[in-house]
N, C-alpha and C positions, 0 to 999 in steps of 0.2 A: 828834392832836397831831403837830407836825413839830418837829424839832430840827436846829440846826446844831451839829455837834460839831467842835471844833478841837483838834488834837493838837500840842503843842509839845514839841520835844526840849530837853534841857538847854541853856540859853543859854551863850554864851561869855563874856558879861558879865552875870552874874546880878543884881547890884545895879542897874545901869542899866536892864536889862529890867524888873525888878519895879517900880522907881520909875515908869517910863513906863507900863507896862502897867496897873498898878492905879490910878495917879493920873490918867491921861489916856484910855487906850484903853477900859477897862471903863466909865467914865462915858459915853463916846460910845455904846457898845453899848447901854447902858440907855436911851438916848434914842430908839432905833429904834422907830417906831410898831408896835404889835402884839407887842412882846416881853413875854412873860408872866413869865419868870424867867431868870436867869443863874446857873449853878452852876459853880463853879471847884473842881477836884479836883487836889491834888498827888499825883503818882504816887510811890508808895513802893517798888514792885517791878514789874518787867515780866517776864513769862514767855514763852519761846519766840520771842524777838526779839532782835536786836542793837541795836535803837534804844534810846537812852537817853531815854525819855519823862519829861517834867518836869511838864507840866500837861495836863489834859483839861478843856476848857471846853464846857459845854452851854448853848445859847441856845434857849429854848423859845418856840414860837408855837402858836396854837390849831390851825392847819392849814397845809398847804403853800402855799396861796394867800396867807395872811397873811404867811408868811415872805417870799415873793417880792414882795409889795406893800411890806412894810417895807424890804426891801433896795433897792427902786427909789426910795425917797424920798431927799431931801437928806441926812437923818441916816444912812440906810443907805449912801449913796455916800461920806459922810465916813468911815464905819467901813471901807469897802472900800479907801479910799485911804490910811488911816492907817498900815498896816503899813510903808510906806516910811520912817516915822519911827522904827521900832524894829527893823527887819530887820537893821541893823548889829550888834545885840546877840545875834543868833542865828547858829548854824552853818548852818542851813537853814530855808527857809520852813516855816510850819506846814502840816499836812495838814488839809483841811477836808472834812467829810462832811455831807450832808443826809440825814436819816432820817425815817421816819414811824413 
C-alpha cells in the first residue's frame, strides 16, 4: 500500500478553508483513479513541535505505481492544481509526504 499524507497547519480563515476543502477539494480527491480511501484526522495535540497542525489527510492507493498513475490523470492534475483556490485561507502550504 502507498499513501499520500498531507499535513495542514491551522488555517488563518478556518470557515472559508473548511467550506472549500470539504465541499470542493475532497470530492475532487475522491475522483482520482485508484484511490482506495481518504481519511481525514483533526489534530487535537502536537508534541515536540512548534507547528500548529490542524489536519492530517491520508489518501491510500494499492501501491506506489497506482498512486503515480492516478496523479498523472486529468483528475489527479485537477487536484494538484486546486490548492491555488484555497491557499489564501492558509498561513503556509501543506506538507505532502508519499509513504509505503
